[in-house]
C-alpha positions in Angstrom: -11.6 0.7 -16.9 -8.0 0.7 -15.8 -7.3 -2.5 -17.7 -8.6 -0.9 -20.9 -6.5 2.2 -20.4 -3.5 -0.1 -19.8 -3.9 -1.8 -23.1 -3.9 1.6 -24.9 -1.1 3.2 -22.7 0.8 0.7 -20.7 3.3 3.2 -19.4 0.7 5.4 -17.7 1.9 5.5 -14.1 -1.2 7.2 -12.8 -3.5 4.6 -14.4 -1.4 1.8 -12.9 -1.6 3.4 -9.5 -5.4 3.8 -9.8 -5.7 0.2 -10.8 -3.6 -1.0 -7.9 -5.6 1.0 -5.4 -8.8 -0.4 -6.9 -7.4 -3.9 -6.4 -6.4 -3.2 -2.8 -10.0 -2.0 -2.1 -11.4 -5.0 -3.8 -9.2 -7.4 -1.8 -10.9 -6.2 1.5 -14.2 -7.6 0.2 -12.8 -11.0 -0.9 -12.1 -14.1 1.1 -8.8 -15.9 1.3 -7.0 -16.9 -1.0 -8.7 -14.6 -3.6 -7.8 -11.6 -1.4 -4.2 -12.6 -1.2 -4.0 -13.0 -5.0 -5.6 -9.6 -5.5 -3.1 -7.9 -3.2 -0.3 -9.6 -5.0 -1.5 -8.3 -8.4 -1.8 -4.8 -6.8 1.8 -5.0 -5.7 2.8 -5.9 -9.2 0.9 -2.9 -10.6 2.6 -0.6 -8.1 6.0 -2.0 -8.8 5.4 -1.4 -12.5 4.2 2.2 -11.9 7.0 3.3 -9.6 9.9 3.4 -12.2 7.6 5.3 -14.6 7.3 8.1 -12.1 9.8 7.6 -9.3 9.0 11.1 -7.8 5.5 9.9 -6.8 6.2 9.0 -3.2 2.6 7.9 -2.7 3.4 4.8 -4.8 6.0 3.9 -2.2 3.5 4.4 0.6 0.9 2.4 -1.3 3.5 -0.4 -1.7 3.9 -0.3 2.0 0.2 -0.6 2.5 -0.1 -3.5 0.0 2.8 -5.4 1.6 1.2 -4.8 5.0 -2.0 -6.4 3.7 0.0 -9.3 2.2 1.8 -9.8 5.6 -1.6 -9.8 7.4 -2.9 -12.5 5.0 0.1 -14.7 5.2 1.9 -16.1 8.2 5.3 -15.2 6.9 7.2 -12.3 8.5 7.2 -9.6 5.9 9.5 -6.6 6.2 8.8 -5.3 2.7 6.1 -2.9 4.0 8.5 -1.2 6.3 11.1 -0.8 3.5 8.6 1.2 1.4 7.1 3.2 4.2 10.6 4.2 5.4 11.7 5.1 1.9 8.7 7.4 1.4 9.3 9.0 4.8 13.0 9.6 4.2 12.2 11.4 0.9 9.4 13.5 2.5 9.6 13.6 6.3 7.0 16.4 6.4 4.2 14.1 5.2 2.2 13.0 8.3 1.0 9.8 6.6 4.5 8.8 5.6 5.8 9.5 9.1 2.9 7.6 10.8 3.3 4.6 8.5 7.1 4.5 9.1 6.5 4.6 12.9 3.7 2.0 12.5 6.1 -0.3 10.7 8.4 -0.2 13.7 5.4 -0.7 16.1 4.2 -3.6 14.0 7.5 -5.4 14.3 7.6 -5.0 18.1 4.0 -6.0 18.5 4.3 -9.0 16.2 7.3 -10.3 18.2 5.0 -10.2 21.2 2.1 -11.9 19.4 -0.2 -8.8 19.3 -2.1 -7.7 16.2 -1.5 -4.0 15.7 -4.2 -3.7 13.0 -6.8 -4.0 15.8 -4.9 -1.6 18.1 -4.3 1.4 16.0 -5.9 3.6 13.3 -3.6 5.7 11.2 -4.1 8.8 9.2 -5.9 8.7 5.8 -4.2 8.1 2.4 -1.7 10.7 1.4 -3.2 13.7 -0.4 -2.3 12.7 -3.9 -3.5 9.2 -3.4 -6.8 10.6 -2.2 -7.2 12.2 -5.6 -6.9 8.7 -7.0 -8.9 6.8 -4.4 -11.4 9.4 -3.1 -12.2 8.0 0.3 -10.8 4.7 1.3 -11.7 2.4 4.2 -8.3 0.7 3.8 -6.2 1.6 6.8 -4.0 -0.2 9.4 
């Protein structure tokens, strides 16, 4: 549905965000390398959506989540997630999801350097409120 909407209105940031979230959810049900490809397409949709509505901080947070998934699926050290989490938090420090994700990015770095997998150690808060409107309920968490 999002793809059809995109063909009609390619500059619809909300549709691009919904599409990216759907792809992130889909990636959790796929096996590697399909999952990685789906996450990368989701990142592209979010990067396309952000300049269309740069005040939507949830897109920054979702980029952080997508880059986190990419980092989990690839052996490369990926600091991109932390960049987007921290950017969202700097712009809205009162949002508990942004704060937790920013702190998690720091935690992830320290745990990865010790060889631990934080994804199995910690469960964060749910999606930010405006992302919940888009995603309803998500099982996609760190």
